[in-house]
N, C-alpha and C positions, 0 to 999 in steps of 0.2 A: 377676380380678387380672391386671395387665399382665405379659406374659412378660419385659419389659425392665426390671423393677425391679432395683436394685443387688443386693439379697439373692438374688433368683432367679438372676441372672447369675452371681454369685459361687459359689453352690452348684452350679449346672449345670457351670461350668468346673472346679470342684474334682472333682466326681464323674466328669466326662468324662476328666479327666487320670488319675484312678485306674483307670477302665475301660481306657484305653490302656496304662497300666502293666501291668495284669493280662493284657492281650492279648499283650504282648511277653514277659512272664514265663512264662505258662502255656499260651499258644497257644489261648486260649478265646474270643477275639473281644471280650469286654467287655459283651455283652448282659445278663449277669446283674446288672450294675450299672445299665446304661442303661435297660432296660425298667422296672424298679421306679421309677426316678427319673421317667420320663416318665408312668407311671401315676399318680404323685402330682402331677406338674407340670401336665399337660394339663387335668385337671378345674379346677384353680385358675385356669387361663388362660381358662376358659369354653368349652372345646371341646365340641361336641355329644357327648352321652353315647354315642351309637351309633358314634362315630368314634374314641373315645379309645384303646381297646385296639389296634385295627388300625393307627392312626397311631403309637402307641408302638412297635409291632413294626417297621413300615416305616422309621421314622426311626432306630431303633436300628441296623438293617441298613445304612442309608445312611452312618452314621458308622463302622460296623464295616469297611466296604469299604476306605476309604483307610487306616484304622488297620492292617488286616491286610496291606496292601501294604507299609507301612512296616516292620511286624514281619517279614514274609517276607524283605525285602531285608537286614535286619539278621541274620537267622538264616543266610541264604545266604552272607554274608561269612564266617561261622564254620563253614561246611561242614555245616550241620545241615538241609539240604534235599536230598532225593533226588528229582530231577526225573522219573526213570522211574516211581517210585511215585506221585508227585504227578499224573502224567498219568492214571493209572487212577483214583486217588482223585477227580480232577476230573470225569471222565466220570460216575461214580456220584453225585458231589455235585450236578451240574447236574440230573440226573434226579430226585434226591431233593428238591431245592429247588423244582422245578416242581410236584411233587406236593404238597409241604408248603404252599406258598403258595396253591395251588388249594383245598386243604382248609380252610386258615385263613380264607380270604376268605368262606366260606359258613357258618362257625360263629359263633354269637353271642359277643360280647365277654366276657360273664360266664363262659361255658364255657371260653373260652381262658384266663381268669385262674385258674380252678380247676386246669386242666391244667398251667399254668405253675408255680403254687405247689407242686403235688404233685410235679412233675418236679424242682424245686429241692431238695425234701426228700429224694427218692429218691436223687438223685445225691450229695447231701452225705453220706448214710449210706454209700453205696458208697465214697466217698473216705475216710471216717473209719475204716471197719472192714475194707476190702479192701486188702491190701498185697502186690501181686504181685511176683514176682521179676523184676527188670529186668536183662536181660543188658547187659554192658558193650560188646558188639559185636553188630552185626546179622549173625548167623552164616549166614543163608540169606535169599535174596531172597523177599519175601512173594509168595504166589500172586496172580495177576491177579484171580481171582474174589473172593478175600478183600479185596483193595484196593478193588474196585468196590463190594462190600457195605458196607465201612467208610465209603467216600465217600458212598454213598447214605444211610446212616444219619445221617451228619453233615449232609448237605444237607437232608434231611427235617426234622431237628430244628432246623436253622438257620432255615429258612423258616417252619416252623409256630409257633415260639416267638419269632421276632424276635431270635435270638441267633446267635453265630458258629458254633455247632455243635461247637466244640472240646471242650465238656464231655462230649460223646458220643464224638467222634473220638479224642481223646487217650487216654482209658481203653481204647478198643477197640484202638488201635495198641499199647498196652502189653500188654494181656491176650491179644488174639487174634493180632496180628502179631508180638508179642514184640520190639518195637523199643526201642532205648535211649531214655530219656526226652527227651533233647535233640533227637534226630532226630524223635521223635513230635511234639514241640512245633513244630519247624520245618515239618514236613510239614502239620501241622494249620493253621498260619498260611496256607500256600499254598492249602490246600483251602478255607479260609474266603474267600479272595479270589474264587474262582470261584463258590462257592455263594451268597455274599452278593450278588454282582453280578447273577446271574440272579434271585435272590429280590427284590432292589430293583426290578428292571424289572417283575416280576409285581405287586408291591404298588402301584406307580404305575399300572399298567394296570387292575388290578382296582378301585382306588379311583376312577379316572376312569370306568370302566364302570358302577360303581354310582351314579354321579352325585352324590357328596358328598365334599367335602374340607374339612378344618379350615382356619382362617386361616393364610396364608403357606405353604400346602401344595400339592403336586402329587400327586394321588391320595392315598395313605396315607403320604406322606413330607413331613415339615415342613421346609421349606428353611431357615427362620430358625434353628431349633435345630441343624440339621445344620451350617450354616456357622459357628455359634457354638462348637460343641463339637469338631468334627473336627480343627481345627489343633492344639490342645493334646493331643488323644488321639493324634494321629500322632507328636508329639514324645515323649510319655511312653512310647509303645510301644517306642521305641529304648532308653529307659532300662531298661525291663523286659527287653529282649533282652540288654543288657550284664550285668545282674544274673543272668539265667538261665544265661549261659555260664560263670559262675564260682561258682555257689552250688548246694548241695544243696537240692532243692526239697521234701524230705519234710515239714518243719515248715510251710513255706508252704502246701503243699497242704492240710494239716490245718486251718490257719487259714482258708483259703479255703472248706473244707467247712463249717466253722461259720458263716461268712458266708452261704453258700448256704442253709443251714437257717434262719437267722434271717430272711432275705429271704422265703423260701418261706412260713414261718409267718405273717409279717406280712401278706403278700398274702392268705392264706386267712382270716385274722382280720378283714380289712377287707371281706370279701364280704357 
């Protein structure tokens, strides 16, 4: 099937816009939408089976990068980014993304799909049933070691699963660092910029090193899909930021948790 059929283009743009909206709203990057979309789309487009999963992850990260930049700028205008914290989160994020992409590049695609599906379900259960007390103010500055570890976990998750890492970083900032939710979302968006940038470079390099690329791709990053989806994702990230700044996110997080679970179950059932 051609990637450029009207139906495929319309669906891809719609899901890309939704991914950008979630990125701005919850600071999660949007990979939870993009990766399943690409795992469905790339086989239809005739991509080589051994390249589908890695290309889905790399392409997702390539779209997440500019989307996270847009989201971060929006949150910064609203005072929801602490650059001192972000600096330490970023150091951990770079180290985590380098390790995550290295591991992912040598693991078979089917194994990655199982891990991705299970992780979706686990995170959804945590979001559904765990309701931490969120302070209204950041009463004390988070310790540097804690920031490094949270950034490392976010970067590792981001690169390993082709996601923004916010689905790990935001809960950790809430539960471990005890940050207000809007600050956690803003910091997570900034962390995703750094971790996804280093991960994209790794996915390009590992793909070229392994000697195989899907059509219209450089390494494990599909340029055609990236250029098609990224603009709308960037725009709708700002829409999500605006809504996040004036809306209680409790119900939205629960809805998102259900979405995560459904996506994870669907991926596992397709194995």
